[in-house]
DRENKE-606650 format. One record per residue: residue number from 1; residue in three letters; x, y, z of N, C-alpha, C in turn. Coordinates in steps of 0.02 Angstrom, whole numbers, always signed. Layout:
! DRENKE-606650
+-----+------+--------+--------+--------+--------+--------+--------+--------+--------+--------+
: pos : code :    n.X :    n.Y :    n.Z :   ca.X :   ca.Y :   ca.Z :    c.X :    c.Y :    c.Z :
+-----+------+--------+--------+--------+--------+--------+--------+--------+--------+--------+
: NUM :  ala :      X :      Y :      Z :      X :      Y :      Z :      X :      Y :      Z :
...
+-----+------+--------+--------+--------+--------+--------+--------+--------+--------+--------+
***
This chain:
! DRENKE-606650
+-----+------+--------+--------+--------+--------+--------+--------+--------+--------+--------+
: pos : code :    n.X :    n.Y :    n.Z :   ca.X :   ca.Y :   ca.Z :    c.X :    c.Y :    c.Z :
+-----+------+--------+--------+--------+--------+--------+--------+--------+--------+--------+
:   1 :  met :  +2662 :   +152 :   +180 :  +2611 :   +111 :   +150 :  +2621 :    +39 :   +172 :
:   2 :  his :  +2566 :     +6 :   +194 :  +2568 :    -63 :   +218 :  +2558 :   -110 :   +160 :
:   3 :  thr :  +2605 :   -156 :   +148 :  +2599 :   -203 :    +92 :  +2605 :   -275 :   +115 :
:   4 :  gly :  +2588 :   -289 :   +177 :  +2595 :   -355 :   +206 :  +2553 :   -410 :   +174 :
:   5 :  tyr :  +2499 :   -392 :   +140 :  +2453 :   -442 :   +112 :  +2451 :   -441 :    +36 :
:   6 :  val :  +2498 :   -405 :     +5 :  +2496 :   -398 :    -68 :  +2501 :   -465 :   -103 :
:   7 :  gly :  +2543 :   -510 :    -81 :  +2552 :   -574 :   -115 :  +2508 :   -629 :    -88 :
:   8 :  val :  +2459 :   -613 :    -47 :  +2416 :   -663 :    -15 :  +2350 :   -668 :    -53 :
:   9 :  thr :  +2331 :   -730 :    -72 :  +2267 :   -739 :   -107 :  +2210 :   -740 :    -56 :
:  10 :  thr :  +2151 :   -731 :    -82 :  +2092 :   -734 :    -39 :  +2087 :   -801 :     -5 :
:  11 :  phe :  +2099 :   -854 :    -42 :  +2096 :   -922 :    -14 :  +2146 :   -930 :    +43 :
:  12 :  gln :  +2207 :   -905 :    +33 :  +2258 :   -910 :    +85 :  +2237 :   -871 :   +148 :
:  13 :  met :  +2208 :   -813 :   +137 :  +2186 :   -772 :   +194 :  +2130 :   -807 :   +232 :
:  14 :  leu :  +2081 :   -834 :   +195 :  +2025 :   -869 :   +228 :  +2050 :   -932 :   +264 :
:  15 :  thr :  +2096 :   -967 :   +234 :  +2123 :  -1027 :   +266 :  +2159 :  -1008 :   +331 :
:  16 :  his :  +2199 :   -956 :   +328 :  +2233 :   -931 :   +389 :  +2183 :   -913 :   +444 :
:  17 :  leu :  +2132 :   -875 :   +425 :  +2082 :   -854 :   +474 :  +2045 :   -914 :   +504 :
:  18 :  tyr :  +2027 :   -962 :   +461 :  +1990 :  -1020 :   +484 :  +2032 :  -1061 :   +533 :
:  19 :  tyr :  +2094 :  -1076 :   +515 :  +2135 :  -1119 :   +558 :  +2157 :  -1085 :   +623 :
:  20 :  asn :  +2160 :  -1019 :   +623 :  +2181 :   -984 :   +683 :  +2124 :   -958 :   +726 :
:  21 :  tyr :  +2067 :   -944 :   +695 :  +2012 :   -913 :   +732 :  +1945 :   -949 :   +724 :
:  22 :  gly :  +1941 :   -995 :   +679 :  +1877 :  -1028 :   +665 :  +1869 :  -1096 :   +695 :
:  23 :  ile :  +1907 :  -1109 :   +747 :  +1905 :  -1175 :   +779 :  +1843 :  -1180 :   +822 :
:  24 :  ile :  +1806 :  -1233 :   +813 :  +1745 :  -1245 :   +852 :  +1763 :  -1294 :   +908 :
:  25 :  thr :  +1756 :  -1271 :   +969 :  +1776 :  -1311 :  +1027 :  +1717 :  -1353 :  +1052 :
:  26 :  ala :  +1732 :  -1396 :  +1099 :  +1680 :  -1437 :  +1131 :  +1629 :  -1393 :  +1167 :
:  27 :  val :  +1653 :  -1338 :  +1196 :  +1608 :  -1291 :  +1229 :  +1561 :  -1259 :  +1178 :
:  28 :  asp :  +1588 :  -1242 :  +1119 :  +1546 :  -1213 :  +1066 :  +1492 :  -1263 :  +1044 :
:  29 :  ile :  +1511 :  -1325 :  +1039 :  +1463 :  -1377 :  +1019 :  +1409 :  -1385 :  +1072 :
:  30 :  glu :  +1429 :  -1384 :  +1135 :  +1380 :  -1389 :  +1190 :  +1332 :  -1329 :  +1189 :
:  31 :  asn :  +1359 :  -1269 :  +1179 :  +1316 :  -1209 :  +1175 :  +1270 :  -1213 :  +1116 :
:  32 :  asn :  +1295 :  -1240 :  +1061 :  +1254 :  -1248 :  +1001 :  +1196 :  -1297 :  +1014 :
:  33 :  asp :  +1211 :  -1350 :  +1051 :  +1159 :  -1399 :  +1067 :  +1105 :  -1366 :  +1111 :
:  34 :  glu :  +1127 :  -1324 :  +1158 :  +1078 :  -1287 :  +1199 :  +1036 :  -1241 :  +1156 :
:  35 :  asp :  +1068 :  -1209 :  +1107 :  +1030 :  -1165 :  +1061 :   +977 :  -1205 :  +1023 :
:  36 :  met :   +996 :  -1266 :  +1002 :   +948 :  -1307 :   +966 :   +887 :  -1323 :  +1010 :
:  37 :  arg :   +899 :  -1331 :  +1075 :   +845 :  -1350 :  +1121 :   +806 :  -1290 :  +1149 :
:  38 :  thr :   +823 :  -1230 :  +1126 :   +787 :  -1171 :  +1150 :   +713 :  -1178 :  +1134 :
:  39 :  pro :   +669 :  -1170 :  +1184 :   +597 :  -1179 :  +1171 :   +572 :  -1133 :  +1116 :
:  40 :  tyr :   +526 :  -1160 :  +1077 :   +495 :  -1123 :  +1022 :   +439 :  -1079 :  +1050 :
:  41 :  asn :   +439 :  -1016 :  +1032 :   +386 :   -970 :  +1050 :   +334 :   -970 :   +995 :
:  42 :  pro :   +276 :  -1002 :  +1005 :   +227 :  -1008 :   +952 :   +194 :   -942 :   +932 :
:  43 :  ala :   +209 :   -888 :   +968 :   +184 :   -822 :   +946 :   +223 :   -797 :   +886 :
:  44 :  leu :   +280 :   -828 :   +873 :   +322 :   -810 :   +816 :   +306 :   -856 :   +757 :
:  45 :  pro :   +321 :   -834 :   +697 :   +312 :   -879 :   +639 :   +351 :   -943 :   +649 :
:  46 :  ile :   +324 :   -998 :   +624 :   +357 :  -1063 :   +634 :   +424 :  -1066 :   +598 :
:  47 :  glu :   +433 :  -1024 :   +549 :   +496 :  -1022 :   +513 :   +555 :  -1004 :   +559 :
:  48 :  thr :   +539 :   -969 :   +614 :   +593 :   -953 :   +662 :   +620 :  -1016 :   +694 :
:  49 :  leu :   +576 :  -1065 :   +707 :   +598 :  -1129 :   +734 :   +641 :  -1166 :   +682 :
:  50 :  phe :   +617 :  -1167 :   +620 :   +655 :  -1201 :   +568 :   +724 :  -1171 :   +560 :
:  51 :  tyr :   +728 :  -1105 :   +562 :   +791 :  -1070 :   +556 :   +837 :  -1088 :   +615 :
:  52 :  gln :   +809 :  -1088 :   +675 :   +847 :  -1106 :   +735 :   +878 :  -1175 :   +727 :
:  53 :  ile :   +839 :  -1223 :   +703 :   +862 :  -1291 :   +695 :   +916 :  -1294 :   +640 :
:  54 :  glu :   +903 :  -1263 :   +584 :   +949 :  -1267 :   +527 :  +1016 :  -1234 :   +542 :
:  55 :  val :  +1015 :  -1179 :   +578 :  +1078 :  -1145 :   +596 :  +1119 :  -1190 :   +643 :
:  56 :  thr :  +1087 :  -1221 :   +691 :  +1124 :  -1263 :   +738 :  +1150 :  -1327 :   +703 :
:  57 :  val :  +1112 :  -1353 :   +655 :  +1135 :  -1411 :   +617 :  +1197 :  -1393 :   +577 :
:  58 :  glu :  +1195 :  -1336 :   +543 :  +1253 :  -1314 :   +504 :  +1315 :  -1304 :   +548 :
:  59 :  phe :  +1305 :  -1274 :   +606 :  +1361 :  -1262 :   +652 :  +1391 :  -1328 :   +675 :
:  60 :  ala :  +1348 :  -1376 :   +692 :  +1372 :  -1441 :   +715 :  +1412 :  -1476 :   +659 :
:  61 :  glu :  +1388 :  -1470 :   +598 :  +1424 :  -1499 :   +541 :  +1492 :  -1465 :   +532 :
:  62 :  ala :  +1494 :  -1399 :   +540 :  +1557 :  -1363 :   +534 :  +1606 :  -1384 :   +589 :
:  63 :  gly :  +1580 :  -1405 :   +646 :  +1622 :  -1428 :   +702 :  +1636 :  -1502 :   +699 :
:  64 :  asn :  +1620 :  -1534 :   +643 :  +1630 :  -1606 :   +633 :  +1594 :  -1649 :   +685 :
:  65 :  arg :  +1537 :  -1624 :   +708 :  +1495 :  -1662 :   +755 :  +1422 :  -1658 :   +732 :
:  66 :  pro :  +1410 :  -1684 :   +672 :  +1343 :  -1676 :   +644 :  +1289 :  -1715 :   +681 :
:  67 :  tyr :  +1229 :  -1690 :   +678 :  +1171 :  -1726 :   +705 :  +1147 :  -1776 :   +653 :
:  68 :  lys :  +1118 :  -1830 :   +677 :  +1084 :  -1876 :   +631 :  +1019 :  -1844 :   +610 :
:  69 :  lys :   +995 :  -1861 :   +551 :   +933 :  -1832 :   +525 :   +875 :  -1847 :   +572 :
:  70 :  thr :   +874 :  -1906 :   +602 :   +820 :  -1923 :   +648 :   +823 :  -1881 :   +711 :
:  71 :  gln :   +884 :  -1864 :   +733 :   +892 :  -1820 :   +793 :   +864 :  -1751 :   +779 :
:  72 :  val :   +878 :  -1725 :   +720 :   +855 :  -1658 :   +702 :   +779 :  -1655 :   +704 :
:  73 :  ile :   +748 :  -1703 :   +673 :   +675 :  -1703 :   +670 :   +645 :  -1715 :   +739 :
:  74 :  ser :   +675 :  -1760 :   +778 :   +651 :  -1773 :   +845 :   +655 :  -1711 :   +890 :
:  75 :  arg :   +710 :  -1675 :   +885 :   +717 :  -1615 :   +927 :   +667 :  -1562 :   +907 :
:  76 :  ala :   +658 :  -1552 :   +842 :   +610 :  -1502 :   +818 :   +539 :  -1522 :   +839 :
:  77 :  tyr :   +524 :  -1586 :   +833 :   +459 :  -1613 :   +852 :   +445 :  -1599 :   +926 :
:  78 :  leu :   +494 :  -1613 :   +969 :   +484 :  -1602 :  +1041 :   +474 :  -1529 :  +1057 :
:  79 :  leu :   +508 :  -1485 :  +1022 :   +499 :  -1414 :  +1034 :   +428 :  -1392 :  +1017 :
:  80 :  ile :   +401 :  -1420 :   +963 :   +332 :  -1404 :   +943 :   +283 :  -1435 :   +992 :
:  81 :  leu :   +294 :  -1498 :  +1009 :   +250 :  -1533 :  +1056 :   +246 :  -1498 :  +1123 :
:  82 :  arg :   +302 :  -1473 :  +1148 :   +305 :  -1442 :  +1214 :   +268 :  -1375 :  +1217 :
:  83 :  thr :   +248 :  -1347 :  +1160 :   +208 :  -1286 :  +1163 :   +138 :  -1302 :  +1188 :
:  84 :  gly :   +116 :  -1364 :  +1180 :    +49 :  -1384 :  +1200 :     -5 :  -1362 :  +1151 :
:  85 :  leu :    +14 :  -1333 :  +1095 :    -35 :  -1306 :  +1048 :    -44 :  -1350 :   +986 :
:  86 :  tyr :     -1 :  -1400 :   +978 :     -2 :  -1439 :   +916 :    -14 :  -1513 :   +929 :
:  87 :  gln :    -55 :  -1528 :   +979 :    -65 :  -1598 :   +999 :    -93 :  -1641 :   +942 :
:  88 :  glu :   -144 :  -1614 :   +907 :   -173 :  -1653 :   +853 :   -124 :  -1662 :   +795 :
:  89 :  ala :    -89 :  -1609 :   +778 :    -39 :  -1613 :   +724 :    +16 :  -1663 :   +743 :
:  90 :  cys :    +37 :  -1662 :   +806 :    +89 :  -1709 :   +828 :    +64 :  -1781 :   +824 :
:  91 :  arg :     +2 :  -1792 :   +843 :    -27 :  -1859 :   +836 :    -27 :  -1881 :   +763 :
:  92 :  asp :    -46 :  -1836 :   +719 :    -46 :  -1853 :   +647 :    +25 :  -1866 :   +622 :
:  93 :  trp :    +73 :  -1827 :   +646 :   +142 :  -1838 :   +625 :   +166 :  -1906 :   +648 :
:  94 :  asp :   +148 :  -1925 :   +709 :   +169 :  -1990 :   +736 :   +143 :  -2048 :   +694 :
:  95 :  lys :    +87 :  -2038 :   +662 :    +57 :  -2091 :   +621 :    +92 :  -2100 :   +553 :
:  96 :  lys :   +133 :  -2052 :   +534 :   +168 :  -2057 :   +469 :   +218 :  -2114 :   +471 :
:  97 :  leu :   +231 :  -2143 :   +413 :   +282 :  -2194 :   +408 :   +351 :  -2162 :   +413 :
:  98 :  glu :   +398 :  -2198 :   +441 :   +465 :  -2170 :   +452 :   +497 :  -2142 :   +388 :
:  99 :  pro :   +491 :  -2177 :   +331 :   +523 :  -2149 :   +271 :   +493 :  -2081 :   +250 :
: 100 :  asp :   +432 :  -2067 :   +272 :   +400 :  -2003 :   +255 :   +420 :  -1947 :   +303 :
: 101 :  lys :   +455 :  -1963 :   +355 :   +472 :  -1914 :   +406 :   +541 :  -1883 :   +389 :
: 102 :  thr :   +541 :  -1840 :   +338 :   +601 :  -1804 :   +319 :   +597 :  -1733 :   +345 :
: 103 :  trp :   +652 :  -1697 :   +342 :   +653 :  -1628 :   +365 :   +606 :  -1585 :   +322 :
: 104 :  asn :   +608 :  -1595 :   +257 :   +565 :  -1555 :   +213 :   +491 :  -1570 :   +226 :
: 105 :  thr :   +472 :  -1633 :   +234 :   +402 :  -1648 :   +247 :   +382 :  -1622 :   +316 :
: 106 :  phe :   +428 :  -1623 :   +363 :   +416 :  -1596 :   +430 :   +398 :  -1521 :   +425 :
: 107 :  lys :   +439 :  -1484 :   +388 :   +428 :  -1412 :   +382 :   +361 :  -1398 :   +348 :
: 108 :  ile :   +346 :  -1434 :   +295 :   +283 :  -1423 :   +260 :   +224 :  -1440 :   +306 :
: 109 :  phe :   +229 :  -1498 :   +339 :   +175 :  -1522 :   +382 :   +160 :  -1473 :   +439 :
: 110 :  phe :   +212 :  -1450 :   +474 :   +201 :  -1407 :   +531 :   +189 :  -1334 :   +511 :
: 111 :  thr :   +210 :  -1314 :   +452 :   +190 :  -1248 :   +427 :   +115 :  -1246 :   +417 :
: 112 :  thr :    +88 :  -1300 :   +389 :    +15 :  -1305 :   +380 :    -20 :  -1307 :   +448 :
: 113 :  ala :     +7 :  -1345 :   +495 :    -23 :  -1348 :   +562 :    -21 :  -1279 :   +596 :
: 114 :  his :    +33 :  -1243 :   +587 :    +39 :  -1176 :   +616 :    -13 :  -1129 :   +585 :
: 115 :  arg :    -20 :  -1132 :   +519 :    -70 :  -1090 :   +486 :   -140 :  -1108 :   +511 :
: 116 :  asp :   -155 :  -1172 :   +516 :   -221 :  -1193 :   +540 :   -234 :  -1170 :   +611 :
: 117 :  leu :   -183 :  -1173 :   +653 :   -190 :  -1150 :   +722 :   -206 :  -1076 :   +724 :
: 118 :  arg :   -172 :  -1037 :   +684 :   -184 :   -965 :   +682 :   -255 :   -951 :   +658 :
: 119 :  leu :   -278 :   -987 :   +608 :   -346 :   -977 :   +583 :   -398 :   -994 :   +636 :
: 120 :  met :   -387 :  -1049 :   +672 :   -434 :  -1069 :   +724 :   -435 :  -1018 :   +781 :
: 121 :  gln :   -377 :   -992 :   +799 :   -375 :   -943 :   +853 :   -409 :   -878 :   +832 :
: 122 :  thr :   -400 :   -859 :   +769 :   -434 :   -799 :   +744 :   -509 :   -808 :   +745 :
: 123 :  ala :   -532 :   -866 :   +722 :   -604 :   -880 :   +722 :   -631 :   -882 :   +793 :
: 124 :  ala :   -595 :   -913 :   +839 :   -617 :   -917 :   +908 :   -621 :   -847 :   +940 :
: 125 :  lys :   -573 :   -805 :   +923 :   -572 :   -738 :   +951 :   -632 :   -698 :   +924 :
: 126 :  gln :   -648 :   -707 :   +860 :   -703 :   -670 :   +830 :   -770 :   -688 :   +861 :
: 127 :  thr :   -776 :   -750 :   +884 :   -839 :   -771 :   +914 :   -843 :   -754 :   +988 :
: 128 :  gly :   -787 :   -732 :  +1017 :   -786 :   -714 :  +1088 :   -771 :   -774 :  +1132 :
: 129 :  phe :   -771 :   -834 :  +1104 :   -759 :   -894 :  +1143 :   -688 :   -894 :  +1171 :
: 130 :  tyr :   -641 :   -877 :  +1130 :   -571 :   -879 :  +1152 :   -559 :   -829 :  +1208 :
: 131 :  thr :   -581 :   -768 :  +1198 :   -568 :   -716 :  +1247 :   -595 :   -735 :  +1316 :
: 132 :  asn :   -656 :   -760 :  +1318 :   -686 :   -780 :  +1382 :   -647 :   -836 :  +1415 :
: 133 :  asn :   -625 :   -885 :  +1375 :   -588 :   -941 :  +1404 :   -518 :   -919 :  +1426 :
: 134 :  ala :   -486 :   -876 :  +1388 :   -420 :   -852 :  +1407 :   -425 :   -813 :  +1472 :
: 135 :  tyr :   -478 :   -772 :  +1479 :   -488 :   -734 :  +1540 :   -499 :   -782 :  +1599 :
: 136 :  ala :   -539 :   -834 :  +1587 :   -553 :   -882 :  +1640 :   -489 :   -918 :  +1663 :
: 137 :  met :   -446 :   -934 :  +1615 :   -384 :   -968 :  +1633 :   -340 :   -923 :  +1676 :
: 138 :  his :   -337 :   -859 :  +1659 :   -293 :   -814 :  +1695 :   -322 :   -793 :  +1763 :
: 139 :  ser :   -386 :   -783 :  +1766 :   -414 :   -753 :  +1827 :   -442 :   -804 :  +1877 :
: 140 :  his :   -458 :   -864 :  +1854 :   -491 :   -911 :  +1899 :   -451 :   -974 :  +1914 :
: 141 :  ala :   -388 :   -976 :  +1894 :   -349 :  -1036 :  +1906 :   -281 :  -1021 :  +1935 :
: 142 :  pro :   -277 :   -979 :  +1987 :   -211 :   -962 :  +2014 :   -176 :  -1021 :  +2046 :
: 143 :  glu :   -214 :  -1071 :  +2068 :   -182 :  -1127 :  +2101 :   -154 :  -1178 :  +2051 :
: 144 :  glu :   -173 :  -1171 :  +1987 :   -149 :  -1218 :  +1938 :    -77 :  -1202 :  +1918 :
: 145 :  asp :    -47 :  -1249 :  +1884 :    +22 :  -1242 :  +1861 :    +31 :  -1180 :  +1817 :
: 146 :  asn :    +85 :  -1145 :  +1825 :    +99 :  -1086 :  +1786 :   +104 :  -1099 :  +1712 :
: 147 :  asp :   +117 :  -1161 :  +1692 :   +122 :  -1178 :  +1620 :    +57 :  -1161 :  +1584 :
: 148 :  glu :     +0 :  -1175 :  +1616 :    -64 :  -1160 :  +1584 :    -72 :  -1085 :  +1574 :
: 149 :  asn :    -52 :  -1046 :  +1624 :    -56 :   -973 :  +1617 :     -9 :   -948 :  +1564 :
: 150 :  asp :    +51 :   -978 :  +1560 :    +99 :   -959 :  +1509 :    +71 :   -975 :  +1440 :
: 151 :  ile :    +41 :  -1033 :  +1433 :    +12 :  -1052 :  +1368 :    -44 :  -1005 :  +1349 :
: 152 :  ala :    -86 :   -987 :  +1397 :   -140 :   -940 :  +1382 :   -112 :   -873 :  +1360 :
: 153 :  ala :    -59 :   -850 :  +1392 :    -28 :   -786 :  +1372 :     +0 :   -790 :  +1302 :
: 154 :  val :    +33 :   -846 :  +1286 :    +61 :   -855 :  +1219 :     +6 :   -857 :  +1168 :
: 155 :  ile :    -48 :   -892 :  +1183 :   -104 :   -896 :  +1137 :   -134 :   -827 :  +1126 :
: 156 :  thr :   -140 :   -788 :  +1179 :   -166 :   -720 :  +1172 :   -121 :   -679 :  +1126 :
: 157 :  glu :    -55 :   -683 :  +1136 :     -8 :   -648 :  +1093 :    -15 :   -670 :  +1021 :
: 158 :  leu :    -21 :   -736 :  +1012 :    -27 :   -764 :   +944 :    -91 :   -740 :   +911 :
: 159 :  thr :   -145 :   -740 :   +948 :   -209 :   -717 :   +922 :   -206 :   -644 :   +903 :
: 160 :  asn :   -176 :   -603 :   +946 :   -169 :   -532 :   +930 :   -127 :   -522 :   +867 :
: 161 :  ala :    -74 :   -561 :   +860 :    -32 :   -555 :   +800 :    -71 :   -576 :   +738 :
: 162 :  ala :   -110 :   -629 :   +745 :   -150 :   -653 :   +688 :   -202 :   -600 :   +668 :
: 163 :  thr :   -232 :   -568 :   +716 :   -281 :   -516 :   +702 :   -248 :   -458 :   +666 :
: 164 :  lys :   -189 :   -437 :   +690 :   -153 :   -383 :   +657 :   -135 :   -403 :   +586 :
: 165 :  asp :   -113 :   -466 :   +577 :    -96 :   -490 :   +510 :   -156 :   -487 :   +464 :
: 166 :  lys :   -214 :   -507 :   +490 :   -275 :   -506 :   +450 :   -293 :   -435 :   +430 :
: 167 :  glu :   -289 :   -388 :   +478 :   -304 :   -318 :   +463 :   -255 :   -291 :   +410 :
: 168 :  gln :   -192 :   -309 :   +418 :   -142 :   -286 :   +370 :   -155 :   -317 :   +301 :
: 169 :  met :   -173 :   -381 :   +299 :   -188 :   -413 :   +235 :   -249 :   -382 :   +203 :
: 170 :  thr :   -300 :   -364 :   +243 :   -360 :   -332 :   +216 :   -342 :   -265 :   +185 :
: 171 :  thr :   -301 :   -227 :   +219 :   -279 :   -162 :   +193 :   -238 :   -172 :   +129 :
: 172 :  thr :   -192 :   -219 :   +130 :   -151 :   -232 :    +71 :   -195 :   -255 :    +13 :
: 173 :  phe :   -243 :   -297 :    +26 :   -288 :   -321 :    -26 :   -327 :   -262 :    -56 :
: 174 :  ala :   -352 :   -218 :    -14 :   -389 :   -160 :    -38 :   -343 :   -115 :    -81 :
: 175 :  asp :   -282 :   -105 :    -59 :   -234 :    -66 :    -98 :   -220 :    -98 :   -165 :
: 176 :  leu :   -211 :   -164 :   -165 :   -198 :   -199 :   -228 :   -258 :   -195 :   -275 :
: 177 :  thr :   -318 :   -201 :   -247 :   -379 :   -196 :   -287 :   -383 :   -127 :   -320 :
: 178 :  asn :   -370 :    -75 :   -282 :   -371 :     -7 :   -309 :   -318 :     +2 :   -364 :
: 179 :  thr :   -259 :    -25 :   -353 :   -206 :    -20 :   -402 :   -225 :    -57 :   -466 :
: 180 :  ile :   -254 :   -115 :   -459 :   -275 :   -154 :   -518 :   -328 :   -116 :   -557 :
: 181 :  lys :   -376 :    -87 :   -522 :   -428 :    -48 :   -556 :   -398 :    +11 :   -593 :
: 182 :  ala :   -351 :    +45 :   -562 :   -319 :   +103 :   -594 :   -281 :    +80 :   -656 :
: 183 :  leu :   -246 :    +25 :   -652 :   -209 :     +0 :   -709 :   -256 :    -23 :   -765 :
: 184 :  gln :   -311 :    -53 :   -746 :   -360 :    -74 :   -797 :   -389 :    -13 :   -833 :
: 185 :  glu :   -402 :    +40 :   -796 :   -427 :   +101 :   -827 :   -376 :   +130 :   -875 :
: 186 :  lys :   -312 :   +129 :   -856 :   -259 :   +154 :   -900 :   -255 :   +113 :   -963 :
: 187 :  ile :   -261 :    +47 :   -956 :   -258 :     +2 :  -1014 :   -316 :    +16 :  -1061 :
: 188 :  glu :   -376 :    +25 :  -1031 :   -434 :    +40 :  -1072 :   -425 :   +106 :  -1111 :
: 189 :  lys :   -399 :   +157 :  -1078 :   -386 :   +221 :  -1111 :   -335 :   +213 :  -1167 :
: 190 :  met :   -284 :   +172 :  -1155 :   -233 :   +161 :  -1205 :   -262 :   +124 :  -1266 :
: 191 :  asp :   -306 :    +75 :  -1252 :   -339 :    +37 :  -1305 :   -383 :    +83 :  -1348 :
: 192 :  lys :   -418 :   +129 :  -1315 :   -461 :   +176 :  -1352 :   -421 :   +223 :  -1396 :
: 193 :  lys :   -362 :   +244 :  -1371 :   -320 :   +289 :  -1410 :   -286 :   +252 :  -1468 :
: 194 :  gly :   -268 :   +190 :  -1457 :   -229 :   +151 :  -1506 :   -271 :   +122 :  -1558 :
+-----+------+--------+--------+--------+--------+--------+--------+--------+--------+--------+
***
């Protein structure tokens, strides 16, 4: 029977593991910084960007090389700006006073911008305007920069995801409506009996 850790507390064990295996090196910090700069894919929920930023900030703090609050917001802002899809929202963000530019207000502001973008893309797709323009970008502009084609592909993916979300929400709403009706009928029957 192995009894090597019988007299060791949890705190002692964690301290041992941290000091021997939890050392964050300069290379780790550099890799973390690269992770923070990983381009945001706007086809994904914007919360994935927030998570990416927050994880890298926590790691940098654990390595005693924290980012300044302004650096965090600036990096997240650039990742959103570089998608090319949030130009108006970025302009509006730039107009905010510096004291209002906190991480929490950033997340709220760009979550709203992301939702608005998805709604506009869904509406554009429903009218056929988006589909025709996306087709035109892909098929009639081969000499243009690949960034435009990449953006069109991302927008197409985002629009498809938004459409699927809408269909799923419609189904969920119908299911909830049916459940509510069934529960109301049960309550009415119970009231009649009682």
